[in-house]
C-alpha positions as CSV (number, residue, x, y, z in Angstrom):
1,X,69.4,117.8,173.6
2,X,71.2,118.5,170.4
3,X,72.6,115.7,168.3
4,X,76.3,116.5,168.9
5,X,75.6,116.5,172.7
6,X,73.9,113.2,172.5
7,X,76.7,111.8,170.3
8,X,79.4,113.0,172.6
9,X,77.5,111.9,175.7
10,X,77.4,108.3,174.7
11,X,80.5,107.9,172.4
12,X,84.1,108.2,173.5
13,X,86.2,111.1,172.2
14,X,88.7,109.0,170.4
15,X,86.0,107.2,168.5
16,X,84.6,110.5,167.2
17,X,88.1,111.5,166.0
18,X,88.5,108.3,164.1
19,X,85.1,108.7,162.5
20,X,85.9,112.2,161.3
21,X,89.2,111.0,159.7
22,X,87.3,108.2,158.0
23,X,84.8,110.6,156.7
24,X,87.5,113.0,155.3
25,X,89.2,110.1,153.6
26,X,85.9,109.0,152.0
27,X,85.3,112.6,150.8
28,X,88.8,112.7,149.2
29,X,88.3,109.4,147.4
30,X,84.9,110.5,146.2
31,X,86.4,113.8,144.9
32,X,89.2,111.9,143.0
33,X,86.6,109.6,141.4
34,X,84.5,112.6,140.3
35,X,87.6,114.4,138.8
36,X,88.6,111.2,137.0
37,X,85.1,110.7,135.6
38,X,85.1,114.4,134.5
39,X,88.4,114.0,132.7
40,X,87.2,110.9,130.9
41,X,84.1,112.7,129.8
42,X,86.3,115.6,128.4
43,X,88.7,113.3,126.5
44,X,87.4,112.1,123.2
45,X,89.2,108.7,123.5
46,X,92.5,107.1,123.0
47,X,94.2,105.5,120.0
48,X,96.4,102.5,120.8
49,X,98.5,101.2,118.0
50,X,100.9,98.4,118.6
51,X,103.6,97.8,116.1
52,X,105.3,94.5,116.7
53,X,108.3,95.6,114.7
54,X,108.8,98.9,116.6
55,X,110.9,99.6,119.7
56,X,107.9,101.7,121.0
57,X,105.4,98.8,121.2
58,X,102.3,99.7,123.0
59,X,102.7,103.5,122.9
60,X,99.3,105.2,123.2
61,X,98.5,108.5,121.5
62,X,95.6,110.6,122.8
63,X,93.3,112.0,120.3
64,X,93.0,115.2,122.3
65,X,96.7,115.8,121.8
66,X,96.1,116.7,118.2
67,X,92.8,118.5,118.7
68,X,90.9,116.1,116.5
69,X,89.7,112.5,116.4
70,X,92.2,110.1,114.9
71,X,91.6,106.8,113.1
72,X,91.6,103.7,115.2
73,X,93.7,100.7,114.4
74,X,93.3,96.9,114.7
75,X,96.1,94.9,116.4
76,X,97.5,94.2,112.9
77,X,98.0,97.9,112.2
78,X,95.0,98.3,109.8
79,X,92.8,101.4,109.8
80,X,89.3,100.5,111.1
81,X,87.7,103.9,110.9
82,X,87.9,107.6,111.5
83,X,85.5,110.3,112.4
84,X,87.2,112.9,110.2
85,X,89.1,112.6,106.9
86,X,89.5,116.3,106.4
87,X,92.7,116.6,108.3
88,X,94.5,113.9,106.3
89,X,93.3,115.5,103.1
90,X,94.5,118.9,104.3
91,X,98.0,117.5,105.0
92,X,98.1,115.8,101.6
93,X,97.1,119.0,99.8
94,X,99.7,120.9,101.7
95,X,102.4,118.4,100.7
96,X,101.3,118.6,97.1
97,X,101.3,122.3,97.2
98,X,104.9,122.4,98.6
99,X,106.0,119.9,95.9
100,X,104.5,122.1,93.2
101,X,106.3,125.1,94.7
102,X,109.6,123.2,94.7
103,X,109.2,122.1,91.1
104,X,108.4,125.7,90.1
105,X,111.5,126.9,91.9
106,X,113.6,124.4,90.0
107,X,112.1,125.5,86.7
108,X,112.9,129.1,87.5
109,X,116.4,128.3,88.7
110,X,119.4,128.7,86.4
111,X,121.5,125.4,86.5
112,X,124.7,127.4,86.1
113,X,124.5,130.2,88.7
114,X,121.7,128.5,90.8
115,X,119.8,131.8,91.0
116,X,116.6,132.9,89.5
117,X,116.8,132.9,85.7
118,X,117.4,136.4,84.3
119,X,116.6,137.1,80.6
120,X,115.8,133.4,80.0
121,X,117.7,131.7,77.1
122,X,116.4,128.3,75.9
123,X,118.7,126.2,73.8
124,X,117.0,125.1,70.6
125,X,117.9,121.4,70.4
126,X,117.5,120.3,74.0
127,X,115.2,122.9,75.3
128,X,117.2,123.5,78.5
129,X,116.9,127.1,79.9
130,X,119.5,129.4,81.5
131,X,120.3,133.0,82.2
132,X,121.3,134.6,78.9
133,X,124.6,135.8,80.3
134,X,125.4,132.4,82.0
135,X,124.8,130.3,78.9
136,X,126.6,132.8,76.6
137,X,129.8,132.5,78.8
138,X,129.4,128.7,79.1
139,X,129.2,128.3,75.3
140,X,132.3,130.4,74.8
141,X,134.2,127.8,76.9
142,X,132.5,124.7,75.3
143,X,129.9,124.7,72.6
144,X,127.6,122.2,74.5
145,X,124.7,122.3,76.8
146,X,125.9,122.2,80.4
147,X,122.9,120.0,81.4
148,X,122.9,117.3,78.7
149,X,126.2,117.8,76.8
150,X,124.5,118.3,73.5
151,X,126.8,120.2,71.1
152,X,125.9,123.5,69.5
153,X,128.2,124.4,66.7
154,X,130.9,122.2,65.3
155,X,133.3,120.3,67.4
156,X,136.8,119.8,65.9
157,X,139.2,117.2,67.2
158,X,143.0,116.8,66.9
159,X,143.0,113.8,64.6
160,X,146.1,114.0,62.2
161,X,145.1,116.0,59.2
162,X,146.9,113.8,56.6
163,X,144.6,110.7,57.0
164,X,142.2,109.2,54.5
165,X,138.9,107.4,54.7
166,X,138.3,104.9,52.0
167,X,135.0,103.1,51.5
168,X,134.1,100.0,49.4
169,X,131.2,97.5,49.4
170,X,131.2,93.7,49.1
171,X,127.8,92.1,48.4
172,X,129.2,88.6,49.0
173,X,130.4,89.3,52.5
174,X,127.5,88.8,54.9
175,X,127.6,89.9,58.5
176,X,125.8,87.8,61.2
177,X,122.5,89.3,61.9
178,X,122.4,91.1,58.5
179,X,122.5,88.2,56.1
180,X,120.1,89.9,53.7
181,X,122.6,92.7,53.0
182,X,126.1,93.0,51.8
183,X,128.9,94.7,53.8
184,X,130.4,98.2,53.8
185,X,134.2,98.1,54.3
186,X,135.8,101.3,55.7
187,X,139.6,101.7,55.6
188,X,141.3,104.4,57.5
189,X,144.9,105.2,56.4
190,X,147.4,107.5,58.2
191,X,151.0,108.0,57.2
192,X,153.6,108.8,59.9
193,X,153.9,112.4,61.0
194,X,155.0,114.8,63.7
195,X,152.7,116.0,66.5
196,X,151.4,119.5,66.3
197,X,150.6,122.1,69.0
198,X,147.2,120.5,69.6
199,X,148.7,117.1,70.4
200,X,150.0,115.8,73.8
201,X,153.7,116.1,72.8
202,X,154.3,118.7,70.0
203,X,157.3,117.9,67.9
204,X,157.4,114.2,68.7
205,X,156.9,111.8,65.8
206,X,154.1,109.3,65.6
207,X,154.0,106.1,63.4
208,X,151.5,105.6,60.6
209,X,148.6,103.2,60.9
210,X,145.8,101.5,58.9
211,X,142.5,100.5,60.4
212,X,139.6,98.5,58.9
213,X,135.9,98.6,60.0
214,X,132.7,97.0,58.8
215,X,129.0,98.1,58.5
216,X,126.0,96.2,57.1
217,X,125.0,97.6,53.7
218,X,121.4,98.3,54.9
219,X,119.6,101.7,55.3
220,X,120.7,102.1,58.9
221,X,124.2,101.0,58.1
222,X,124.5,103.7,55.4
223,X,123.1,106.3,57.8
224,X,126.0,105.4,60.2
225,X,128.5,105.6,57.3
226,X,127.4,109.2,56.6
227,X,127.9,110.0,60.3
228,X,131.3,108.4,60.2
229,X,132.3,110.7,57.3
230,X,131.2,113.8,59.3
231,X,133.2,112.6,62.3
232,X,136.3,112.0,60.2
233,X,136.0,115.3,58.5
234,X,135.8,117.0,61.9
235,X,138.9,115.1,63.0
236,X,137.0,113.3,65.7
237,X,137.5,109.6,64.8
238,X,141.1,109.3,65.9
239,X,143.4,111.1,68.3
240,X,147.1,110.8,69.4
241,X,147.8,109.3,72.8
242,X,148.7,106.0,74.4
243,X,147.4,102.7,73.0
244,X,145.0,100.9,75.3
245,X,146.0,97.5,73.8
246,X,149.8,97.8,73.5
247,X,150.5,100.6,76.0
248,X,152.7,102.4,73.4
249,X,152.6,106.2,73.8
250,X,152.5,108.8,70.9
251,X,150.4,106.6,68.6
252,X,147.2,107.1,66.7
253,X,144.3,105.7,68.7
254,X,140.5,105.5,68.4
255,X,138.7,108.4,69.9
256,X,135.6,106.9,71.6
257,X,133.6,106.2,68.4
258,X,133.4,102.5,68.4
259,X,133.9,100.6,65.1
260,X,133.4,97.0,64.3
261,X,136.9,95.8,63.4
262,X,135.8,92.2,62.9
263,X,133.0,90.6,60.9
264,X,132.2,87.9,63.5
265,X,132.8,87.1,67.1
266,X,130.1,89.3,68.7
267,X,130.7,92.4,70.9
268,X,133.5,90.6,72.8
269,X,135.7,90.5,69.6
270,X,134.4,93.8,68.2
271,X,132.3,92.0,65.6
272,X,128.8,90.8,64.7
273,X,126.1,89.8,65.7
274,X,125.4,92.8,67.8
275,X,121.7,93.9,67.4
276,X,122.0,97.3,69.2
277,X,125.4,98.4,67.8
278,X,124.0,100.8,65.1
279,X,121.9,102.5,67.7
280,X,124.7,102.7,70.3
281,X,127.2,104.2,67.9
282,X,124.7,106.9,66.8
283,X,124.4,107.9,70.5
284,X,128.2,108.1,70.7
285,X,128.3,110.3,67.6
286,X,125.4,112.5,68.9
287,X,127.4,113.1,72.1
288,X,130.1,114.6,69.9
289,X,127.6,116.7,68.0
290,X,127.5,114.5,65.0
291,X,123.9,114.0,63.8
292,X,122.1,113.5,60.5
293,X,120.2,116.8,60.8
């Protein structure tokens, strides 16, 4: 007698059906476990990084997603180890390469037209480069570098032409901070006049004025004095406009070259001591193209 016949002869039919169902269920569970085990074997692992300050706390990244093993992290976010450092180095090199390309593009780009520089022209004093046609047109409008403002050529202002710059020295007058030296006294004198075409209101009269300024009679002070002479000769020291102190229009005013009009009181009262004044005023003069060279 066969086994099935023997089984069916002693076991009820409904019991056989239940046994078959149980066997099928067991086979399915076994198949699931095998598939799960196979997947775990194929995956290289997982990286879990928890950032307590992130809204995505506990997010898990699979190494297989990136096709390479990633560094593992401790709970405090510190790198514990990595099976491969080549990928990180590759990305770093790629970023460096892109940065170098960007810098090269900037060097080859004309700051005026923003295109690639054609027939490069480099300015002598500041070494900024442009297309030859672009910088030629720019210097026709204003004789200064469009990048840094350094002047090329001579800037001439609209200071009244009938003024005088008088200079004297007083060895007994000592300025705070320069007690080892005497004092240079500068007196600017302007008679009244009528505004010309270069002034804000041509044909309108302006009153005369006298201004006094002080410099230490030291080597640096005498250097600034020579620059002041250049600025005055180029009509840059004064202009005609509205007074910042009195509000009066059509008067002679300073033209952004700061002078010390008091001997004492510090910077607040336009006097001394002011350790950086001589350097600052030279920068102001340089901005107008007035230099010792």
